[in-house]
KEKE-3310 file (N, C-alpha, C; in steps of 0.2 Angstrom, whole numbers, plus 5000, padded with zeros to 4 digits):
npx = (5057:5044:5039:5033:5025:5014:5012:5007:4995:4990:4986:4978:4967:4964:4961:4953:4938:4942:4948:4947:4941:4940:4938:4925:4922:4909:4906:4916:4931:4950:4965:4983:4995:5009:5027:5037:5053:5058:5078:5087:5089:5088:5089:5086:5084:5092:5086:5081:5073:5058:5045:5035:5018:5004:4997:4994:4987:4984:4978:4989:4999:5010:5010:5017:5018:5028:5030:5042:5043:5049:5054:5042:5036:5031:5033:5032:5029:5036:5028:5029:5021:5016:5011:5004:5013:5026:5037:5045:5050:5052:5058:5055:5054:5054:5044:5043:5034:5029:5027:5017:5016:5002:5002:5016:5019:5013:5013:5016:5012:5011:5000:4992:4987:4980:4976:4968:4962:4951:4953:4967:4977:4983:4978:4980:4983:4990:4993:4997:5005:5000:5004:5011:5002:5000:4990:4980:4979:4968:4972:4977:4987:4996:5003:5014:5019:5013:5004:4990:4974:4966:4955:4941:4939:4929:4930:4934:4945:4955:4971:4970:4956:4943:4941:4954:4962:4971:4989:4998:4987:4980:4971:4973:4968:4963:4951:4945:4928:4915:4906:4911:4909:4915:4929:4934:4938:4948:4951:4966:4967:4954:4945:4951:4941:4930:4931:4942:4957:4960:4960:4970:4963:4942:4936:4927:4934:4930:4931:4929:4924:4927:4915:4920:4914:4921:4922:4918:4923:4920:4914:4903:4897:4897:4904:4905:4916:4922:4938:4947:4956:4969:4979:4992:4999:5007:5027:5035:5028:5021:5012:4995:4983:4976:4967:4975:4971:4960:4949:4933:4924:4912:4896:4893:4900:4915:4936:4944:4958:4967:4983:4988:5000:5014:5023:5042:5044:5052:5054:5042:5032:5020:5002:4989:4976:4964:4948:4930:4921:4902:4894:4883:4869:4874:4874:4876:4888:4893:4890:4893:4899:4903:4906:4904:4896:4883:4871:4871:4874:4886:4896:4895:4907:4918:4929:4940:4951:4966:4987:4993:4990:4998:5012:5023:5027:5033:5045:5061:5047:5041:5027:5024:5025:5013:5003:5001:4986:4981:4969:4973:4980:4970:4974:4977:4969:4956:4952:4954:4965:4977:4986:4998:5005:5022:5026:5041:5046:5059:5068:5068:5065:5063:5071:5065:5058:5054:5042:5030:5015:5005:4991:4974:4959:4943:4925:4914:4905:4898:4895:4907:4922:4935:4950)
npy = (5041:5035:5025:5036:5048:5035:5032:5043:5044:5034:5036:5050:5043:5035:5043:5049:5051:5049:5059:5075:5089:5103:5122:5128:5141:5150:5154:5154:5162:5161:5166:5165:5171:5172:5166:5155:5152:5142:5141:5128:5113:5124:5125:5124:5125:5112:5107:5101:5111:5103:5092:5098:5097:5104:5118:5135:5149:5164:5176:5181:5177:5161:5141:5128:5111:5097:5080:5075:5055:5051:5064:5073:5089:5106:5121:5138:5151:5168:5175:5190:5198:5209:5221:5211:5199:5188:5193:5190:5172:5166:5155:5153:5147:5132:5118:5104:5090:5085:5067:5057:5050:5041:5041:5041:5029:5030:5033:5048:5051:5065:5077:5086:5103:5113:5129:5134:5147:5154:5143:5141:5135:5116:5106:5092:5082:5066:5051:5039:5022:5009:5000:4996:4992:5004:5017:5030:5046:5060:5074:5084:5098:5108:5124:5121:5109:5098:5085:5083:5076:5065:5061:5050:5037:5033:5013:5009:5016:5011:5004:4990:4985:4976:4985:4990:5000:5010:5009:5025:5034:5036:5050:5063:5079:5093:5103:5117:5117:5126:5131:5132:5124:5113:5098:5095:5079:5074:5057:5053:5042:5027:5019:5002:4993:4998:5004:5004:5012:5027:5026:5025:5024:5026:5023:5020:5025:5034:5044:5047:5060:5066:5073:5078:5081:5095:5098:5086:5077:5066:5057:5062:5068:5062:5063:5058:5059:5058:5054:5061:5053:5046:5056:5056:5043:5035:5031:5025:5012:5016:5027:5038:5046:5058:5067:5081:5094:5101:5116:5121:5135:5139:5135:5118:5118:5121:5117:5108:5100:5093:5078:5071:5061:5053:5043:5041:5054:5064:5080:5080:5075:5077:5083:5095:5100:5110:5113:5114:5110:5106:5098:5096:5089:5078:5063:5055:5044:5043:5028:5019:5004:4999:5005:5002:4994:4998:5012:5027:5048:5056:5071:5085:5090:5104:5108:5122:5125:5123:5120:5118:5126:5137:5134:5138:5147:5144:5140:5132:5127:5117:5109:5106:5093:5097:5101:5108:5120:5135:5150:5165:5183:5199:5204:5221:5224:5219:5208:5189:5181:5167:5152:5142:5125:5115:5098:5092:5081:5079:5079:5066:5058:5064:5079:5092:5106:5117:5123:5139:5145:5161:5164:5172:5174:5172:5173:5178:5186:5177:5173:5169:5161:5167:5176)
npz = (4812:4806:4815:4829:4821:4817:4832:4841:4832:4834:4849:4849:4843:4854:4862:4864:4869:4881:4889:4892:4883:4878:4882:4892:4900:4907:4920:4925:4922:4920:4920:4916:4924:4929:4930:4944:4949:4961:4966:4962:4978:4990:5003:5021:5038:5039:5030:5014:5003:4994:4988:4987:4988:4994:4996:5008:5013:5024:5032:5027:5026:5022:5017:5013:5012:5013:5004:5011:5016:5027:5035:5038:5037:5037:5030:5032:5016:5011:5000:4988:4980:4966:4954:4946:4944:4952:4966:4973:4978:4997:5007:5022:5038:5043:5052:5058:5060:5073:5080:5092:5107:5101:5089:5083:5078:5064:5046:5041:5023:5017:5009:5008:5013:5026:5035:5048:5052:5061:5074:5075:5070:5059:5047:5037:5026:5023:5013:5019:5017:5011:5004:5014:5024:5030:5037:5026:5033:5042:5048:5063:5066:5079:5078:5079:5076:5084:5083:5084:5085:5075:5061:5060:5049:5035:5035:5021:5016:5022:5024:5027:5022:5015:5005:4999:4995:4982:4981:4986:4983:4989:5001:4995:4991:4998:5008:5018:5019:5013:5023:5033:5043:5039:5033:5014:5009:4995:4988:4978:4969:4961:4971:4974:4974:4970:4957:4940:4937:4929:4910:4895:4884:4886:4901:4919:4931:4946:4958:4978:4985:4999:5014:5032:5046:5056:5070:5077:5071:5062:5047:5037:5025:5006:4989:4971:4960:4943:4935:4922:4905:4904:4898:4886:4875:4883:4882:4889:4893:4908:4915:4923:4930:4941:4953:4961:4969:4977:4976:4986:4982:4982:4989:4986:4977:4967:4960:4955:4953:4942:4938:4925:4920:4908:4905:4898:4890:4895:4904:4902:4902:4910:4909:4915:4921:4927:4933:4932:4947:4948:4962:4966:4962:4965:4972:4989:4993:5003:5013:5006:5004:4990:4974:4963:4953:4959:4959:4956:4957:4946:4954:4943:4929:4922:4911:4914:4909:4905:4905:4896:4888:4891:4889:4881:4890:4903:4913:4902:4895:4903:4910:4927:4939:4945:4960:4971:4978:4980:4985:4983:4986:4988:4969:4960:4951:4955:4957:4960:4966:4960:4969:4961:4964:4960:4964:4965:4968:4972:4961:4956:4945:4933:4925:4937:4946:4959:4954:4956:4950:4947:4946:4938:4943:4939:4943:4938:4943:4955:4975:4982:4991:4996:4998)
capx = (5049:5035:5035:5033:5017:5009:5012:5002:4988:4985:4987:4973:4962:4962:4961:4946:4936:4940:4951:4941:4946:4934:4936:4920:4924:4904:4906:4925:4939:4958:4972:4989:4997:5016:5028:5044:5054:5065:5084:5088:5094:5088:5089:5080:5088:5100:5081:5079:5067:5057:5041:5029:5010:4996:4999:4987:4986:4980:4981:4994:5007:5009:5011:5019:5017:5033:5026:5045:5039:5055:5052:5035:5036:5027:5035:5030:5035:5033:5027:5027:5012:5013:5010:5005:5019:5029:5041:5052:5048:5058:5055:5054:5052:5052:5039:5043:5028:5033:5023:5018:5010:4997:5001:5020:5017:5008:5015:5014:5017:5009:5000:4988:4987:4975:4975:4961:4965:4948:4958:4975:4979:4984:4974:4982:4980:4991:4990:5000:5008:4996:5009:5015:4997:5001:4980:4980:4974:4969:4977:4977:4991:4997:5005:5023:5017:5013:4998:4983:4971:4966:4950:4937:4939:4928:4936:4931:4951:4962:4974:4970:4952:4944:4942:4960:4964:4977:4997:5002:4983:4974:4972:4978:4967:4960:4947:4941:4922:4911:4900:4919:4911:4920:4934:4930:4946:4948:4958:4967:4964:4951:4951:4952:4932:4926:4934:4949:4961:4961:4965:4973:4956:4938:4935:4926:4939:4926:4937:4926:4926:4920:4918:4923:4915:4931:4923:4920:4932:4919:4913:4897:4895:4904:4900:4909:4918:4925:4941:4948:4958:4976:4983:4997:5003:5015:5032:5039:5024:5018:5007:4993:4980:4973:4965:4978:4971:4951:4944:4925:4924:4904:4891:4893:4906:4923:4941:4949:4965:4970:4986:4992:5010:5014:5031:5044:5045:5057:5054:5039:5027:5012:4996:4989:4967:4961:4940:4926:4914:4898:4892:4875:4865:4877:4875:4881:4888:4896:4888:4894:4905:4907:4902:4902:4886:4877:4868:4873:4874:4892:4896:4898:4913:4918:4935:4943:4960:4972:4992:4993:4992:5002:5019:5028:5029:5036:5053:5059:5039:5042:5023:5027:5019:5007:4999:4995:4985:4974:4966:4981:4975:4967:4974:4976:4963:4952:4952:4956:4973:4976:4996:4996:5015:5022:5030:5048:5048:5066:5072:5069:5063:5068:5073:5059:5058:5051:5035:5026:5011:5003:4984:4969:4951:4934:4919:4909:4897:4899:4898:4913:4928:4941:4955)
capy = (5043:5035:5025:5044:5049:5031:5035:5051:5041:5029:5040:5053:5039:5031:5047:5055:5050:5050:5068:5083:5095:5109:5124:5130:5149:5155:5154:5155:5165:5159:5167:5164:5180:5173:5158:5159:5142:5139:5141:5121:5114:5129:5121:5127:5120:5106:5100:5102:5112:5101:5089:5103:5096:5108:5127:5137:5157:5166:5183:5185:5170:5157:5138:5122:5105:5091:5075:5068:5052:5054:5067:5077:5093:5114:5128:5146:5155:5175:5176:5193:5196:5215:5220:5204:5197:5185:5197:5188:5169:5165:5151:5158:5144:5125:5118:5100:5087:5080:5062:5055:5044:5034:5044:5036:5024:5034:5036:5052:5057:5072:5079:5092:5106:5119:5133:5136:5153:5154:5139:5144:5126:5116:5102:5090:5074:5060:5045:5032:5018:5006:4994:4991:4991:5010:5018:5037:5049:5066:5077:5089:5100:5114:5130:5122:5102:5093:5081:5083:5073:5064:5061:5047:5036:5023:5006:5006:5018:5009:5001:4983:4984:4973:4987:4989:5005:5009:5013:5032:5035:5040:5054:5070:5085:5094:5110:5120:5116:5133:5134:5134:5118:5105:5098:5090:5076:5068:5053:5053:5036:5026:5012:4993:4985:5003:5002:5003:5017:5029:5022:5027:5026:5029:5020:5024:5031:5036:5043:5047:5065:5066:5081:5077:5087:5101:5098:5077:5074:5060:5058:5067:5069:5063:5064:5054:5063:5054:5056:5059:5046:5047:5062:5053:5039:5032:5029:5021:5010:5020:5032:5040:5053:5057:5070:5083:5097:5102:5117:5123:5140:5141:5127:5112:5122:5117:5119:5104:5099:5084:5079:5068:5060:5049:5041:5043:5063:5067:5084:5084:5071:5080:5086:5097:5105:5115:5108:5117:5105:5106:5092:5099:5084:5071:5056:5054:5038:5037:5021:5015:5002:4996:5008:4994:4989:5007:5017:5035:5052:5059:5076:5085:5092:5107:5112:5126:5127:5117:5119:5115:5130:5142:5130:5141:5154:5141:5138:5127:5124:5111:5109:5100:5088:5103:5095:5110:5125:5138:5157:5170:5188:5201:5207:5225:5227:5220:5201:5187:5177:5158:5151:5135:5124:5107:5091:5090:5072:5078:5078:5058:5055:5069:5086:5094:5110:5117:5129:5144:5147:5165:5164:5175:5169:5180:5170:5183:5187:5172:5173:5163:5159:5171:5177)
capz = (4809:4806:4823:4832:4818:4823:4839:4839:4828:4839:4857:4848:4843:4860:4870:4859:4871:4887:4888:4892:4876:4878:4890:4895:4905:4907:4925:4927:4919:4922:4916:4917:4924:4930:4936:4949:4951:4967:4966:4966:4983:4995:5012:5028:5043:5036:5025:5007:5002:4990:4990:4989:4988:4994:4998:5009:5010:5027:5034:5024:5026:5014:5022:5010:5015:5011:5008:5011:5021:5031:5038:5036:5036:5032:5028:5029:5015:5012:4994:4985:4973:4962:4944:4941:4946:4958:4965:4977:4985:5002:5015:5030:5041:5047:5056:5059:5062:5078:5080:5100:5110:5098:5081:5085:5072:5059:5041:5037:5017:5021:5002:5006:5022:5028:5038:5052:5057:5068:5080:5073:5068:5056:5047:5035:5023:5023:5009:5022:5012:5006:5004:5020:5029:5034:5033:5028:5038:5045:5059:5065:5069:5082:5076:5081:5073:5087:5082:5091:5084:5069:5060:5059:5041:5034:5034:5016:5016:5026:5023:5026:5022:5008:4998:4997:4993:4982:4987:4984:4979:4994:5001:4989:4992:5005:5007:5022:5015:5010:5026:5038:5048:5040:5026:5011:5008:4991:4984:4969:4962:4964:4977:4971:4971:4964:4948:4937:4937:4922:4905:4889:4883:4891:4909:4921:4936:4952:4965:4982:4990:5009:5020:5038:5051:5059:5077:5078:5065:5057:5038:5036:5017:5001:4984:4968:4954:4939:4931:4913:4907:4901:4892:4883:4874:4886:4875:4894:4898:4913:4914:4926:4928:4947:4956:4965:4975:4977:4982:4988:4982:4985:4992:4980:4970:4967:4958:4958:4949:4939:4934:4923:4917:4906:4905:4892:4887:4901:4909:4897:4902:4913:4909:4921:4919:4932:4932:4939:4946:4953:4968:4971:4963:4965:4975:4993:4995:5011:5016:5001:5003:4985:4970:4959:4951:4962:4955:4960:4949:4951:4951:4933:4926:4915:4910:4912:4910:4901:4907:4891:4882:4891:4891:4880:4893:4905:4912:4899:4890:4908:4914:4931:4942:4951:4967:4977:4975:4983:4982:4987:4990:4980:4961:4960:4949:4962:4955:4967:4965:4963:4966:4963:4968:4960:4969:4960:4968:4973:4957:4954:4940:4927:4926:4937:4948:4962:4954:4959:4945:4948:4941:4939:4940:4937:4942:4935:4948:4960:4977:4982:4998:4992:5001)
cpx = (5043:5031:5031:5025:5014:5007:5009:4996:4984:4984:4981:4967:4961:4959:4956:4945:4936:4946:4944:4944:4943:4933:4930:4921:4917:4906:4913:4932:4945:4962:4977:4993:5009:5021:5034:5044:5060:5069:5082:5092:5092:5087:5088:5082:5092:5091:5083:5074:5063:5048:5035:5023:5004:5005:4993:4989:4982:4983:4989:4999:5004:5011:5012:5019:5022:5028:5034:5045:5043:5055:5046:5038:5030:5032:5034:5033:5032:5034:5024:5026:5014:5015:5010:5007:5020:5035:5046:5046:5054:5054:5061:5056:5049:5052:5040:5037:5031:5025:5027:5014:5006:4999:5010:5023:5019:5012:5012:5017:5009:5007:4998:4991:4982:4972:4969:4962:4960:4954:4963:4979:4978:4978:4978:4984:4987:4989:4993:5001:5004:5000:5010:5009:4997:4991:4985:4975:4975:4968:4976:4980:4991:5001:5014:5023:5017:5006:4996:4978:4971:4958:4947:4938:4938:4935:4937:4943:4956:4964:4974:4962:4951:4941:4948:4963:4973:4985:4996:4995:4976:4972:4976:4975:4961:4956:4942:4934:4919:4907:4905:4917:4914:4924:4933:4939:4944:4953:4962:4967:4957:4952:4945:4946:4928:4926:4939:4953:4960:4967:4965:4966:4949:4938:4933:4928:4933:4930:4930:4932:4922:4921:4918:4920:4919:4928:4922:4926:4927:4915:4904:4894:4900:4897:4907:4910:4924:4931:4941:4952:4965:4979:4988:4999:5008:5020:5037:5036:5021:5017:4998:4990:4977:4972:4973:4977:4963:4951:4935:4923:4917:4899:4890:4896:4913:4928:4945:4954:4964:4979:4988:5000:5008:5020:5035:5042:5050:5054:5044:5031:5020:5007:4992:4982:4965:4951:4936:4920:4910:4895:4887:4868:4869:4875:4878:4878:4891:4894:4887:4900:4909:4903:4902:4898:4883:4878:4867:4873:4881:4890:4897:4903:4914:4925:4937:4948:4964:4977:4995:4996:4993:5010:5023:5030:5031:5042:5054:5055:5038:5033:5024:5022:5016:5002:4996:4993:4980:4976:4973:4980:4974:4973:4972:4971:4958:4948:4955:4961:4973:4984:4991:5005:5015:5027:5035:5049:5057:5070:5073:5070:5064:5070:5066:5061:5053:5045:5031:5020:5005:4997:4980:4963:4948:4931:4912:4901:4894:4898:4902:4918:4931:4945:4956)
cpy = (5043:5031:5031:5042:5044:5031:5039:5046:5042:5032:5046:5050:5037:5035:5053:5055:5048:5054:5072:5087:5102:5112:5127:5136:5152:5160:5155:5155:5163:5164:5168:5170:5179:5166:5160:5150:5148:5138:5133:5120:5120:5125:5127:5124:5116:5099:5105:5104:5108:5095:5090:5102:5100:5113:5128:5144:5157:5171:5183:5182:5164:5149:5133:5119:5102:5086:5071:5061:5052:5058:5074:5082:5101:5119:5133:5151:5161:5174:5185:5196:5206:5215:5216:5200:5195:5188:5195:5180:5167:5159:5152:5154:5135:5124:5110:5095:5082:5075:5061:5054:5041:5036:5045:5031:5026:5033:5038:5056:5060:5076:5086:5096:5108:5123:5134:5142:5154:5146:5138:5137:5123:5108:5099:5083:5068:5052:5038:5031:5011:4996:4990:4989:4999:5014:5024:5037:5057:5070:5081:5091:5105:5120:5128:5114:5100:5091:5079:5081:5067:5062:5054:5042:5029:5019:5005:5011:5015:5005:4990:4979:4983:4976:4987:4994:5008:5015:5018:5033:5037:5047:5062:5076:5087:5103:5113:5118:5127:5136:5135:5128:5110:5107:5092:5087:5075:5064:5053:5047:5033:5021:5006:4992:4994:5006:5006:5013:5020:5026:5029:5029:5025:5024:5023:5027:5036:5037:5045:5056:5065:5072:5077:5082:5090:5098:5091:5074:5066:5065:5060:5068:5066:5062:5059:5061:5059:5059:5057:5053:5051:5052:5060:5050:5039:5031:5022:5016:5012:5026:5035:5047:5051:5064:5075:5088:5097:5110:5120:5132:5141:5133:5124:5114:5120:5115:5114:5101:5094:5085:5072:5066:5051:5050:5042:5049:5067:5071:5085:5080:5073:5084:5090:5102:5104:5114:5112:5111:5107:5098:5092:5096:5079:5067:5057:5046:5037:5030:5016:5010:4999:5000:5005:4991:4993:5010:5025:5040:5055:5066:5077:5091:5096:5108:5118:5131:5121:5121:5119:5124:5139:5140:5134:5147:5153:5139:5133:5123:5116:5114:5104:5097:5094:5097:5101:5117:5130:5147:5162:5178:5191:5205:5215:5229:5226:5210:5198:5182:5169:5154:5146:5133:5115:5104:5089:5085:5075:5076:5069:5053:5059:5073:5091:5098:5114:5125:5132:5144:5152:5165:5172:5172:5174:5175:5174:5184:5184:5175:5167:5165:5164:5172:5187)
cpz = (4810:4811:4826:4827:4819:4829:4841:4836:4834:4848:4853:4843:4846:4863:4865:4864:4879:4892:4888:4888:4878:4882:4887:4901:4904:4911:4929:4924:4920:4918:4918:4916:4925:4932:4939:4950:4953:4963:4968:4973:4989:5000:5018:5035:5043:5032:5020:5004:4993:4991:4990:4984:4991:4995:5000:5012:5018:5029:5033:5023:5024:5019:5017:5014:5011:5012:5008:5020:5029:5036:5035:5040:5035:5034:5029:5025:5015:5003:4990:4979:4974:4957:4940:4942:4950:4960:4967:4979:4990:5004:5019:5037:5040:5051:5054:5062:5067:5081:5086:5101:5103:5091:5082:5078:5063:5051:5037:5028:5016:5010:5001:5013:5020:5036:5042:5056:5060:5076:5080:5076:5064:5052:5038:5033:5022:5019:5013:5017:5013:5007:5008:5025:5034:5032:5031:5032:5039:5047:5058:5071:5074:5080:5073:5078:5077:5087:5086:5090:5077:5068:5058:5053:5041:5033:5026:5012:5018:5022:5020:5026:5014:5004:4993:4992:4988:4983:4983:4979:4982:4994:4998:4991:4997:5006:5014:5015:5016:5014:5031:5043:5048:5035:5025:5008:5001:4989:4977:4966:4965:4969:4973:4967:4969:4958:4946:4937:4930:4915:4900:4883:4888:4895:4913:4927:4940:4956:4969:4985:4995:5014:5027:5038:5055:5067:5080:5075:5061:5050:5041:5028:5011:4993:4980:4962:4947:4935:4925:4914:4906:4899:4886:4884:4881:4881:4884:4896:4909:4913:4924:4927:4938:4949:4960:4969:4972:4980:4985:4988:4986:4985:4985:4976:4972:4962:4960:4951:4946:4935:4931:4920:4915:4904:4901:4888:4892:4904:4906:4897:4907:4909:4914:4919:4929:4928:4936:4940:4951:4957:4972:4969:4963:4973:4982:4994:5000:5014:5012:5003:4998:4980:4963:4955:4957:4958:4959:4952:4954:4949:4946:4933:4924:4915:4909:4911:4910:4900:4897:4885:4883:4892:4887:4883:4902:4907:4908:4895:4899:4912:4920:4933:4949:4956:4971:4974:4978:4980:4987:4987:4983:4973:4965:4958:4950:4960:4959:4963:4967:4960:4965:4963:4966:4963:4963:4963:4971:4969:4952:4950:4934:4928:4929:4943:4952:4960:4953:4951:4950:4942:4944:4938:4942:4940:4942:4941:4953:4968:4979:4990:4993:5000:5000)
residu = (MET:LYS:LYS:VAL:ILE:LEU:LEU:LEU:ILE:ILE:SER:LEU:LEU:LEU:THR:SER:CYS:ALA:VAL:THR:ARG:LYS:ILE:LYS:ASN:ASP:ASP:ILE:GLN:LEU:LYS:TYR:LEU:ASP:GLU:TYR:VAL:LEU:ALA:PRO:ASN:ILE:GLU:VAL:ASP:ASN:THR:VAL:VAL:GLY:GLY:LEU:SER:GLY:ILE:ASP:TYR:THR:ASN:GLY:LYS:TYR:TYR:LEU:VAL:SER:ASP:GLN:SER:SER:ASN:PRO:ARG:ILE:TYR:ARG:ALA:LYS:ILE:ALA:ILE:ALA:ASN:ASN:ARG:PHE:GLN:ASP:ILE:SER:ILE:GLU:GLN:LEU:ILE:LYS:ILE:LYS:LYS:THR:GLY:LYS:PHE:THR:GLU:ASP:PHE:MET:ASP:LEU:GLU:ALA:LEU:SER:PHE:ASP:LYS:LYS:ARG:GLU:GLU:PHE:LEU:VAL:ALA:SER:GLU:GLY:LYS:ILE:ASP:ASN:GLY:LYS:ASP:PRO:GLY:ILE:TYR:ARG:LEU:SER:THR:THR:GLY:GLU:VAL:ILE:SER:SER:PHE:SER:ILE:PRO:ASP:TYR:PHE:LYS:ALA:LYS:GLY:ALA:GLN:LYS:PRO:ARG:ASN:ASN:GLY:VAL:PHE:GLU:GLY:LEU:SER:GLU:SER:PHE:ASP:GLN:GLN:GLY:TYR:TRP:VAL:ALA:THR:GLU:SER:PRO:LEU:GLU:LYS:ASP:SER:SER:LYS:PRO:LYS:ILE:PHE:PRO:SER:ARG:SER:HIS:ILE:ARG:ILE:THR:LYS:PHE:ASP:LYS:ASN:THR:GLY:ASN:PRO:ILE:ASN:GLN:PHE:VAL:TYR:LYS:LEU:ASP:GLY:ILE:ALA:LYS:LEU:PRO:ILE:ASN:TYR:PHE:ALA:VAL:ASN:GLY:LEU:THR:GLU:ILE:ILE:GLU:TYR:ALA:GLU:ASP:LYS:PHE:LEU:ILE:LEU:GLU:ARG:SER:TYR:SER:ALA:GLY:TYR:GLY:SER:HIS:GLY:ASN:THR:VAL:LYS:ILE:PHE:GLU:VAL:ASP:ALA:SER:ASN:ALA:SER:ASN:THR:LEU:GLU:MET:ASP:ARG:LEU:LYS:GLY:GLU:GLU:TYR:ASP:THR:ALA:GLU:LYS:LYS:LEU:VAL:PHE:ASN:PHE:LYS:SER:VAL:LYS:ASP:LYS:LEU:THR:ARG:GLU:ILE:ILE:ASP:ASN:ILE:GLU:GLY:MET:CYS:PHE:GLY:PRO:LYS:LEU:GLU:ASN:GLY:GLU:GLN:SER:LEU:ILE:LEU:VAL:SER:ASP:ASN:ASN:PHE:ASN:SER:PHE:ALA:GLU:GLN:ILE:ASN:GLN:PHE:ILE:LEU:MET:GLU:ILE:ASN:PHE:LYS:GLY:MET:ASP:THR:VAL:THR:ASN)
# end
């Protein structure tokens, strides 16, 4: 008992300045509405539904991407919502990714997707496999899963580049831009020579969020975002925090999802937060090969929701590995819905679930992109 109390005291002291705690909802207010958990081991066309790392909603349809690199795929889902609650969620169609031609050897660990309703095609982001020399990538896909083309990524994101991205920490978040002319793509972790990974104590931990032109596939802008520190003192010597999703809802204004995980807590090791982010005064760091030693202005962030506040409303109080986030349909009261989904890692670490969360978001009079 004394050891546990000592660990809690140390954790509180170390994280007091490393993590954001105060909710600031002057501009954006988020309200938890409901949770839905898919039954375990659901199969669609001989694939187990899991690893759900990204979600998008457009024209009344939902799309989910699975991060199983041995079988990269997208699911089309039906999500019924009424009376501020999930009525049912079902997986209706499997779309297998078809790697042909020059993309045959690409390693697709897909972490995010967006559906372009004007072009009727998907855009997906892959982390690659840095330890095996496989580059991350951003790919255009047909509605049937064929790879059409890929975007041009700066050398500092490449596996064999001098920057050396961190394995399992590259492209994780993806959002169509507010002007609908491009896409924002965010790394989960800092590049090795940019800054350190998040710590239990205050650290720099700067990641890059890059805008790509939709027509050319070339990078055109970039800003830096500072991650929070580790939320809980790890018991089993492993902890991580990173960005898992991003939405640009107004010009240079974003919702950003951060997920911190600390080992040793079983199914309760995750801390998940949503931030309101303003990048209007942030520097364009696109041409900086290395951030360390450079001067630049980062984006401003405010905490607008911490899922810890609603854990007693969730299945077995589990805040799972939430990685996907999108705007859903308008609710019956006229407010915008926000839908989140968790990556259950195919239950490889602890008791994990395919968890969907429904929220109401109020932008308090701002002109935003909504569905």
